N, C-alpha and C positions, 0 to 999 in steps of 0.2 A: 324241378325236371323242366327240361326244354319244351316237352311235347304237352305239358299241363296247361289248360286255359288260366288266365289271370283275370282277377277282378278289377285290377288296375287299367284305367282308360289308357288307351294308345294316342299318342299325338300324331297327327297327320299334317305336314307342311304342303302347300301346293305353290309350286313355283312355275310361272309360264314364261315363256316356253322351257319346258324342263320336266323332271322326273317329280313324283310324289317322294317326299322324304317322310318315312315312317321310323318311329323309336322303335327298337326291335327288343327281345327277339321277335321274329314274324314267322308264320306260315302263310303260303300263298297258294291258294287252290286255282290251278290253271284251268283254260275250257275244256281240255280233255279229262278232267277229274283227277289228274296226278296233282301230287302237292311239292312244294319245295321249301326247305326251311333255310333260315339265317339265324344265327346266335349274336350278330353284330349289334352294337348299341343304337345304331341307325343304318338304315338300308335307303336305297334311292330305287324306286320301282318305276320301271319304263312305262312312259303314255304315249310314245311316238311310234313303237313297234319296229324301230330301226336297229335295236340293240342286238348285237350277236350274242349278248348273254341273257336275253329275254327269260324272266320278266325283271332281272336286274339291270340298272342302267348302265350303260358304257360310256355314256356322253355322246353317243352318236348324234343326238339331236342338235349338236351344235355345229356339224358340218352342213353345208348346202346340199340341197338335193339335186 
C-alpha cells in the first residue's frame, strides 16, 4: 500500500546546485502541514524554492536569477 511506512531505508542523493534526489515512493509534509505523495521510483525535491511545482523540482534552479 502506498501510504504504509516502510522499514527499508530511503536513499537521498544531494546534488549542488540542484535538488535532493529521493528514492520513492515518498510522502512530503509541507510547512503548512499538508502532505503530497509521489509513487515514482525516484523524485527530485526542490531546494531553491524557485519551482512552480514545489516541492517537486522543475529544474528552475538552472535558470539565472
